[in-house]
DOMAR-962199 format. One record per atom (N, C-alpha, C): x, y, z; residue in one letter. Coordinates in steps of 0.1 Angstrom, whole numbers, plus 2048, in hexadecimal, padded with zeros to 3 digits. Example, Ala and Ser with C-alpha at 12.3 -4.5 7.8 and 13.67 -1.06 7.14 Angstrom:
2
8847C784EA87B7D384EA8847DF84EA8807EA847S8897F5847S88180084FS
This chain:
447
7558C57E1M7548C57F1M7628CC7F9M7618D1801E7698D480CE7718CA80EE7828CE811N78B8C2813N78B8C0820N77D8BE829N77D8B9836N7748AB834N7798A283CF77489483EF77689184DF768892852S769890864S763885865S764882874Y75587887CY74B87B878Y748889875A73B88F873A73988B863A74188D85FS73F88984CS73A87A84DS744872857R741863855R73486185AR72B867862K722864866K71486885DK718873856S71087884DS71186D83FS71B864840F71E85D834F715850839F71684C846I712841846I70084484AI6FC84D84DD6EE85384BD6E985283BD6F0857834G6EF857827G6ED84D81EG6EF841826T6F083481CT6DF83081BT6DA833827K6CB82D829K6C283081DK6C783D818N6BD84180BN6C4840801N6CF83B7FES6D883B7F1S6D882E7EDS6DA82C7DED6DF8237D6D6EB8267CFD6F581E7D1Y7048217CAY7068177BCY70E81E7B4D7118157ABD71B8097ACD72580E7B6V7318047B8V7308087C7V7327FA7CEA7387FC7DEA7447F47DDA7507FD7E1V75C7F57E0V75E7F17F1V7667E57F3I7677E2802I7787E0802I77C7E880CG78C7E780DG78E7F580BG7967FE814G79B809812G7A880B813G7B080180EG7C080380CG7C080B7FFG7CE8077FAI7D28107F0I7C880D7E2I7C67FF7DDV7BF7FD7D3V7AF8017D6V7A97FE7DFG79C8057E0G79C8157E0G7A281A7E7A7A58297E8A7A582E7DBA7B08297D1G7AD8297C6G7A582A7BCG79E81E7BDI79281A7B7I7868267B9I7838287C4I7778327CCI78083F7C4I78C8457C3N78D8507BCN7898507AFN78E8457A7L78E84579AL77C848797L77583D79DL76783E79AL76284B79DL7678507A7S75F85F7ABS7618677A1S76C86879CQ772872792Q76A870786Q765864782I75D862775I74F863776I74D866782G73E867784G73385B786G73A85078CI736845791I7348497A0I7248447A3R7228467B1R72783A7BAR73483C7C3A73A8327C9A7398337D7A7398287DBI73D82A7EFI74881F7F2I74E8237FCL75C8187FFL75881880DL75A80B812L75A80681DL766801824L76A80282FE7787FB834E7787F8842E7777ED846K7737E6854K77E7EC85DK7897F185CN7927F6866N794808862N79E80A861D7A181985AD7A681784ED7A5820847F7AA82583AF7BC81E83CF7C0819830A7CF813833A7D380D83FA7C9807846A7CC7FF854A7D37F2850A7D47EC843G7DA7E2842G7E77DE83AG7E77D882FT7F47DA829T7FB7E5822T7EE7F181ES7F37FB819S7FC806825S7FB803832S80380A838S8107FF83DS8117F5838G81C7EC83CG8267E9832G8257EE826S82E7ED81AS83D7F381ES8467F1813S8547F7814S85280780ES84780C80DK84281680AK84C81D7FBK8508137F1L8538147E6L8498177DBL84A81D7D1I84481D7C4I84E81B7B8I84D8107B4H85B8077AEH8537FD7A4H85F7FB79AG85A7F1791G8617E4793G8677E379EG86D7D77A2G8747CF798G8827D27A0L8917CD796L88D7BD797L8887B77A4R8897A97A5R8807A279AR8747A9797Y86B7A478DY86E7A577DY8777AF77CL8817AD772L8897A276DL88C79C779A89779677CA890788779A88478677BQ87A77C779Q87377A76EQ879784765M873787757M863788754M85F79175FH851796761H8527A375BH8557A474DI8597B1747I84E7B9747I8427B273FK8347BF73FK8317C474EK8317BA759L82E7BF767L8387CA769L8447C7768T8507D376BT84B7E1762T8477DF755R8477E874DR83A7F1753R82F7EC756D8237F175BD8277F8768D82E7F2770L8317F777DL83680477BL841804775L84981176FL83F81C76AL835818761R82C82075BR826827769R82081E772E81782577BE82382D787E82D828786R83982F78FR83A842789R83C83F77AN83F84E775N832856774N82684F775F81B857777F81A85D784F81B854791L81B85A79DL8258657A1L83086479CL83B86D79DL83887E79DL82D87E791R82788C793R82389179FR81D8877A8Y81788F7B2Y82388D7BEY82C89C7BBD83B89A7C2D83A89C7D1D82E8A17D7F82A8A47E4F8278967EDF82688A7E6L82487F7E8L82F8737E4L8318707D7V8398697D4V8468707CEV85386B7D3K85F8737D1K86A8677CCK87186D7BFP87B8647BCP8858617C5P88B8567C8V8978537D2V8A284B7C6V8AF84F7C9N8BA8477C5N8BD83D7CEN8BF8307C5F8C18237CBF8CD81F7C7F8D48177D0R8E28127CCR8E58027CDR8E57FC7C3I8E17EC7C3I8F27E87C6I8F67E17D1L9047DD7D5L9067D17CCL9137D07C7V9187C57C2V9267C17CBV91F7B47D0D92A7A97D9D92979C7D5D92D7937DDD92C7847D9D91E77F7D7D9147867DEY9067817E0Y8FC7877D4Y9007927CES8FA7997C4S8FA7937B6S8F27987ADW8F27947A1W900799799W906792791N91079878AN9127A4784N91D7AD782R91B7B877CR9167B976ER9187AF767F90F7AD759F9017AD75DF8FF7A8765E8EE7A5766E8E97B076BE8F27B8774L8E77C377AL8EA7D0770L8F57D0767S8F67D875DS8E87DC754S8E97CB74DL8DE7C9746L8D07CB74AL8D07C4756G8C17C875DG8BF7D375FG8C67DE766L8C27EC766L8C37F375AL8C77F0751F8C57F7743F8B67F473DF8B17E773FM8A47E573EM89A7EB744M89E7EB751Y8977F275CY8957FF757Y89E808756N8A1814750N89581A745N899811738V89281172BV88580D731V880804737L871802738L86A80D741L87481474AG86E820750G86F82E749G87182B73AG873837732G87F840734G88C839739H89A841739H8A083B732H8A983C729F8B6838721F8C5839727F8C7836735K8D183A73AK8D982C73DK8E382D73AI8EE822737I8F681D748I8F0817750P8F681575DP90581075CP90B816769H91D81276AH91B810775H92680877AM929803787M93380E78DM92F811799V93881B7A2V9428147ABV94D8147ACK95480B7B6K9528107C4K9578057CCN95580D7D9N9618107E1N96181B7E4H96D8237E7H96A8257FAH96981A7FEG96881C80EG958820813G94E82280BE94182780FE93B81A817E93E80F810F938801813F9457FB81BF9407ED822D94A7E3825D9527DF81BD95F7DB81CK96A7D580FK9617CB805K9597C480CS9537BA808S9497BC7FAS9467CC7FAI93D7D17F0I9467D67E5I9477D17DAR9517D47D0R94C7E17C6R93F7E67CCG93A7F07C4G92A7F37C1G9277F97BBY9157FE7BAY9128017ADY9058007ABF8FB80579FF8F38107A4F8EF81A79DD8E58247A1D8DC823799D8D382479EY8C3826797Y8B882C79DY8B2831795L8A583879CL89783479EL8918337A8D88282F7ABD87B83C7B2D8718367BDA86D8427C4A8658387CFA8628437DAM85B83E7E4M84F8487E8M8468427F2T83B8477F8T83B847803T83384B80DD82A84681AD81D840813D81F837818D81082D811D803831817D803833823T7F6837828T7F2845825T7FA84B825T7F885D81CT7F485F80DT7F9852807L7F28527F9L7E684E7FDL7E3843804V7D383D805V7CC84A809V7CF853813M7C885C818M7C386780DM7CE869803H7CD8747FAH7C486F7F0H7C285E7EEN7B985B7E1N7AC85E7E8N7AB8577F8I79F8587FFI7998687FDI7A0871800M79C87F800M7968867F1M7A18807EAS79C8857DCS78E87D7D8S78A8757DBA77E86D7D7A7748757E1A7768797EBV76E87E7F1V76A88D7EAV7738937E9M77289F7E0M76989F7D4M76A8937CEK76188F7C3K7538897C4K74F88B7D1G7408817D5G7428767D9G74D86F7D9G7518607DFG74A8607EEG7458547F1I742854801I74C849804I75384B811C760845815C75A844826C75983382AI757833838I76282A83EI76982E846N77382484EN76A82085AN76F815860H76B80D86BH75C805868H75A80385DA74F7FE855A74F7F0852A74D7E4858E7507D8854E7447D084AE7487CD841V73D7C4838V73C7B383FV72F7B4844V72D7A884AV72679D842V71F7A1836G716799831G70F7A3825G70A79881CL70379F80DL6F579780BL6EC7A0809R6DE79D804R6DD7A17F7R6DE7957ECD6E079A7DED6D17917D7D6CC79D7CED6BF7977C4D6C679E7B9D6BA79E7ADK6BD7A17A2K6C17AF7A0K6BC7BA7A6N6C07C77A2N6C97CF7AAN6CA7CB7B7V6D47D07BEV6D97C77C9V6E77C97CDK6ED7C37D9K6EC7CC7E7K6EA7C57F2E6E87CB7FCE6F27C8807E6FE7CF80AL70B7CB813L7037CE823L7077C5828H7037C6839H70F7CD83EH70F7D4845V71E7D984AV7177DD858V7257DF863V7247E386FV7317EC871V7277FA876D73280587AD73880088AD7457FF885T74E7F9890T75080089CT74B80F899I7548188A3I74681A8ACI73681A8A7K7298188B0K72780C8B0K72C7FF8A9N72A7F28AAN7177F18A4N7137F989AE7077FA897E7087F6888E6FB7F1884P6FD7EB873P6F77F686EP6F87F3860F6F37FE855F6F27F6847F6EC7F7840S6EE7F3830S6F07FB824S6F67F581BV6FA7FC811V6F77F4803V6ED7FA7FBR6EB7F67EFR6F27FB7E4R6F37EF7DCS6FF7F27CFS6FC7E97C5S6FE7EE7B9K6FE7E77ACK70A7DC7ABK7147E47AEY7237DB7AAY7277DD7B9Y7337D27BDI73B7D17C9I74A7CF7C5I7527D47C8I75F7D17C7I7667CD7D3I76B7C07D2N7737BD7E0N77F7BF7DCN7867C97E5A7937CD7E0A79A7CE7F1A7957C57F7A79B7C2804A7AA7BC807A7B07BD7FAG7BE7B97FFG7C07AC805G7C67AB80FP7C879B815P7BA79481BP7B179D81DW7A779A821W79B795814W7A1794807V7967927FEV790785800V79577A805N78D770804N784770814N78577681CE77C77A829E771782824E77478E81CV76A790816V75F78880CV76677F804S75F7787FCS75476E801S75A76880EV752762816V74676B81AV74777981DA73A77F824A731782816A73878280AL7327837FEL72A7797FBL72C76E800N72675E7FBN72B75B7F1N73975E7F0L7427587E5L74C7517EAL7527457E0K75D73D7E4K7697447E6K77473D7EEK7807457F3K78673D7E4K7927447E0D7987417D6D7A673F7D8D7A972F7D5E7B47297DCE7C072B7D5E7C27357CCK7D073A7C8K7D37467CFK7C874B7D4F7C97577DEF7D77547E9F7E175C7E9L7EE7597F0L7F17657FAL7F5762807L7F876D810L80876D810L81077A812S81C778818S81E78181FS82878182AR82878D830R835791830R83A7A2832G8427A582EG84A7B083AG8537AD843T8567B284DT8617BD84DT8607C7855H86A7D2851H86F7D6860H87B7DB85FI8807E186BI8857EF869I8827F7876V886806876V89080A880V89D80F87BI8A5812883I8AA82187FI8AF82888CK8B483788DK8BB83987EK8BA842879Q8C384786AQ8D2848874Q8DD84686CF8EE84786FF8EF852874F8FC85287DD90085C87FD905867873D90C860869K90A86585AK903860852K8F6869850P8EC86584AP8EC86083BP8E6852838I8E884F828I8DD856826I8DD859817T8D286280ET8CE859805T8D684D800N8D38457F4N8CC8387FCN8C28327F5A8BF8277FAA8C781B7F4A8C68117F9I8D08047F6I8C97F87F5I8CC7F27ECV8C67E37E7V8D17D97E5V8CE7D07F0F8DA7C47EDF8D17B57EEF8D77AC7EFR8D479F7EFR8D97997F8R8D3792803S8D278C812S8DC78280CS8E7783815H8F1774816H8EB76881AH8DE76A822I8D975F82AI8D175681CI8CC75D817D8C375580CD8C275F7FDD8C77677FCG8C876D7EFG8BC7747ECG8B47787F5R8AA7827F5R8AD7907EER8A87977E9Q8AB7A57E7Q8A47AE7F3Q8AB7B87F7M8A87C2801M8AB7CE7FFM8A37D580BF8A57E2808F8A77EB814F8B07F4810V8B17FF81EV8B181081BV8A5812821I89C81D81AI8A0829825I8A5832822P8A683F82DP89C84682BP892849836R889851837R88885B844R890867840E89387484AE89A86D855E89086C863E89B86B86AE89B85C870E898852866V89684586BV89A83C85BV89F83085CI8A382784FI89C81A854I895815847I88980D845I8917FF83CI8937F2846I8987EB83EI8907DD83CI8917D6831G8877CB830G8887C6821G8827BA81ET8787B8825T8787A9826T86F79E82ET86F79282FT86278F822T861783820D85677C816D85177081AD84976C824V84675E829V839761829V832753822F826750823F82074D830F811754830V80975383CV7FE74E838V7F5748842K7E9745842K7DD74F842K7DE757849S7D476184BS7DA76F84BS7CF777844P7D5787847P7D878D858P7D178785EE7D178986BE7DF784870E7E777C86BD7F377886CD7FD78086FD80178C875T805797874T81279B87CT812792887V81E795893V82B78B88CV831793889A842790882A84878888DA84B77D888P856776893P86277C892P8687788A2E87577B8A2E87F778896E87F76C892E88776788AE88777087BE87C777878E87C78086CE88178C86DE88279087BI88A79E87FI89879B87DI89C78F883D8A978B886D8B1788877D8A778486FY8AA78385EY8AE78D85DY8A579785CI8AD7A7855I8B67AB85BI8B67AC86BV8C17B186FV8D07A986AV8CF79C86FK8DB797865K8E0799858K8D579B851S8D779D842S8DE7AC840S8DA7B5848V8E07C1844V8EC7C584CV8EB7BD852A8F87BF85CA9037BE856A9047B784AR90F7B2843R9137BD838R9097CA837I90B7D3830I9107DE83AI9067E1847Y90B7EA851Y90D7E185CY91B7DD861P91C7D486DP9157DD879P9167EB87AS9127EF885S9037EE88CS8FD7E6880I8EC7E3884I8EB7D688BI8E57D9897S8E27CB89DS8D27CC8A2S8D07C18A9R8C27C08AER8C07CA8B6R8CB7D18BEG8C57DC8C4G8C37E68C1G8C57EB8B2S8C47F78ABS8B67F58A8S8AD7EC8A8V89F7EE8A3V8967F78ACV8938018A6L8888098AEL87A8048ABL8768008A1S8697FA89ES8687F1893S85F7E8893T85A7DE886T84F7E1882T84B7DE875Y83E7E086FY83D7D5864Y8327D085FW8307C7852W8277C884FW8257C2842G8197C383BG8157B4834G80A7B0835I8057A582AI8007A781EI80D7A0813R80979F806R7FC79A800R7F479C7F7P7E97957F1P7F17907E4P7F57867E3L7FB77D7D7L7F17757D1L7F07767C3Y7E676C7BBY7F07647B4Y7F07567B5G7F874D7AFG7FC73E7B6G80573A7B4A80972E7B7A81B72B7BAA81B7227C3G82971E7C5G82E7207D3G83B7177D5S83E7177E5S84B7207E7S84872B7E1D8527377E3D84B7467E0D8487497EDP8427577EAP8487627E2P8557627DEG85C7697D8G85D7677CBG85675B7C6K85575A7B5K84675A7B2K83C75E7BEV82F75A7B9V82F76D7B2V82776E7A6S82677D79FS81E7847A7S8247907A6R81F79C7ACR8147A47A5R80E79D79AD8067A4793D7F579F798D7EF7A7794F7E07A379AF7D779D78EF7CA79A795K7C179478DK7B5799793K7AA79B785L79B79F78BL792794786L78A793790A78178878BA77378B78DA76878D787M75C792785M750788787M748789793I73D77C793I731785796I727783792N71B789792N71A79979AN72079E791N7257AF794N72F7B17A0N7347A67A6I7407A97B0I74C7A57A8I7567B07ACI7627AE7A6I76E7AB7B2I7767A17B0E78079F7B8E78C7A57B5E7947AB7BDI7A07AD7BBI7AC7A77C3I7B279D7BBL7BB7957C0L7CB7967B9L7D179A7C6G7E479E7C5G7E37AF7C4G7ED7B37BDG7F07C07BAG7FA7C67C4G8007D27BDK8087D87C8K8047E67CAK8087EC7D3I8077FB7D6I80B8057C9I8158007C2T8198067B5T80F8077A9T8087FC7A7D7FF7FB79CD7F07FE7A1D7ED8037ADY7E28067ADY7D680D7A6Y7DE81679DG7D781F792G7D281778AG7DA80D786K7D780377AK7CB7FC77FK7CC7F878AV7C37ED78EV7B37F678CV7B4802793A7A780A793A7A280D783A7AB81077BR7A781076ER7A0802767R7A77F976AK7A07EB765K7957EA76DK7937ED776V7877EB77FV77C7F677AV77F801776A77480B76FA772806761A77C803759K7757FD74FK76C7F074DK76E7E9757I7657DE75AI7567E4760I7587EB769I74B7F4769I7437FD760I74B803759L74880B74DL73E804741L7467F773FK7437F5735K7367EB738K7347E4745D7297DB749D71E7E674AD71E7F474DM7147FD74FM712807742M719803735G716808729G71A81672BG72581B72FK72A82B732K73882972EK73B83372AS74A837727S74D84372ES75984372EA76184F739A77484E735A77A858733S78785A732S78E856742S79584C73CL79D84674BL7AC84D74CL7B0854740R7BF85773ER7C486074AR7CE85D74FG7D386575BG7CB866769G7C485B768K7BB859777K7C084A77CK7BF84A787P7B585578FP7C0860796P7BD86D794E7C587879AE7C38797A9E7CD87F7ADI7CF8867BCI7C98937BDI7BD8947C0L7BB8A37C2L7BF8A97CDL7BE8A27D7Y7BE8A67E5Y7CF8AA7E8Y7D18B57F2K7E18B67F7K7E08B9804K7E48B280DR7E18B181BR7EA8BE821R7E38C7826D7E98D682DD7ED8D883BD7EF8C9842F7F38C984DF7FF8C1853F8078C385BS8128B9861S80E8AC867S8158A3868F815896869F80C895878F81289E881D81289C890D8048A6893D7FB8AC889N7F08B288CN7E28AA88DN7E18A689BY7D589889DY7C989F89AY7C88AA89BD7B98B289BD7B48AF88AD7BD8B5885M7BC8B4874M7BD8A786FM7C189D873H7C089086FH7B188B873H7AC88F87CI7A088F880I79389787BI7968A287AM78E8A8874M78B8AD864M7968A7860K79A8AA851K79B89C848K79F89384FE7A1884849E79A87C850E79387B85AC78887185FC791869867C79D86D86BA7A185F878A798861884A79685588AM78C851892M79184C8A1M79F8438A2T7A383D8AAT7B28408AET7B683E8BBE7C283E8BBE7CE8388B4E7CB82D8AEE7D08248A4E7D082C897E7C5832892D7C4837887D7D0843886D7CE84A891L7D8857893L7E7852892L7EB84789AM7F884589CM7FD83E88EM7F4838887R7F6832877R7F983D86DR7ED84686DR7ED850862R7F885C867R7FE85D874A80A865878A81685E871A816853873G82184886CG82A84A87BG82584A884I82E84C894I83783C894I831832894E83A825896E84782288CE843827880I84D827878I859832876I85283D874Y85B84B871Y86085287EY85684F888H858859895H85785189EH85F8448A2P85B83A8AEP85F83D8BCP86B8468BDW86B8508CAW8608588CFW8588598C7L84E8648CCL83F85C8D0L84284E8D1R8378468D2R8308498DFR83384A8EAE82B84E8F5E82785B8F9E82E8688F0T8298748F1T81E8768E7T81E8708DBA81786E8D0A8058688D6A80B85E8DDK7FD8578E4K7F78618ECK7FF8678F5K7F68728FDK7EE87F8F7K7F88828EDE7F288D8E3E7E688A8DCE7E687B8D6I7DB8798CFI7CD8768DAI7CD8708E5K7C686E8EFK7C287D8F0K7C88868F2E7C38948F5E7BB89C8E9E7BE8988DDA7B889A8D1A7AD8958CDA7A98868D2L79E8808D3L7958868DAL7988888E8A79088D8F1A78B89E8ECA7918A68E8R78F8B18E2R7828B08D6R7868A58CFN77A8A48C2N7708978C9N76E8968D4H76288D8D9H7638818D4H77287B8CFL77186D8CDL7768628D9L77A8688E0S77F85E8EES7798578F5S
């Protein structure tokens, strides 16, 4: 299929569901759902994806944008999780137009782990990631406040999460996958041979149905809400945590290395990540009761500002250009969200697979595990090595709104603002972008 996926394609996809039966229906268009339909489409499984908002509209546009193994997880002795995440990081680094290496400097001060712990931890991190580099502390010679004794360097990676999702969606479409945004699953009719999902096209407020043998609940923070729509019970061990970030303008003397430090307030590990003209700083880790609980309170923003001001005293509340946040899906127990495992769990009931937890870094591992379950139950086999592949490569700039509409099926002003990353990477363009987006929607008869 051509690399064009527009509102016209979306209409034909919806029309086509009337006369189609699918092997698998994926609910959720974040990175996990996108990775799953990408992989299934590549191995010849007839699959459809349904997303109630836009692709990457939830947590998959609200992450720290890091592809990493998680030093904190290693410190918590989650060695297998860290190793698996680092393997996925190394796999994704082959797509250098999407995932790029970044040098991190982890600061040594009165609030950090001690030098020995850091040296040993980073050595283990390097080994688990396939590099046998012995870390050494570099003394602070004025680069940081005098309270910082020095730092250790290590490599990890970063991406734009929304763009990574879209490249998986587009790769799936290229291989025959059906992906429909603004399509909310509201119910299920289940019989022995086929499951019929009741869906609403929220753009036109019109119902349609999707028939499939298997259903994958990849709704991220909304897993329990989807489970209820599918007539299943909520999982009480499924937890939600909000991660808030602030965005500030890049310094007059730009920083090029990402910074890792521990907050003097509560010891939480935090990141300072340069992204071209801005710097992203985060994040918090606070339990919330609902995936819709996405308004970050002022105290979380103040916490980030106060924490980072110890490292960069020039930063104040007035430095904040914008804020954003994501709701983490977690699976486990405990009163401290920072200590709940970041691993994922799969549960299959009556041909419905629920995905509980997980991270953006290991979406490929989740996809392969789901595919193995489906293939085994169908009595089929396929090579999953090196999958899901990214077959698509965007060929237009972030602010070409017509191309977002005509090539990647953006439908609304909110879709386009998010796809272009305006609020995070270019917040000073907010009003100009809204005007240009309205004009692009009108040109394409979507206003």
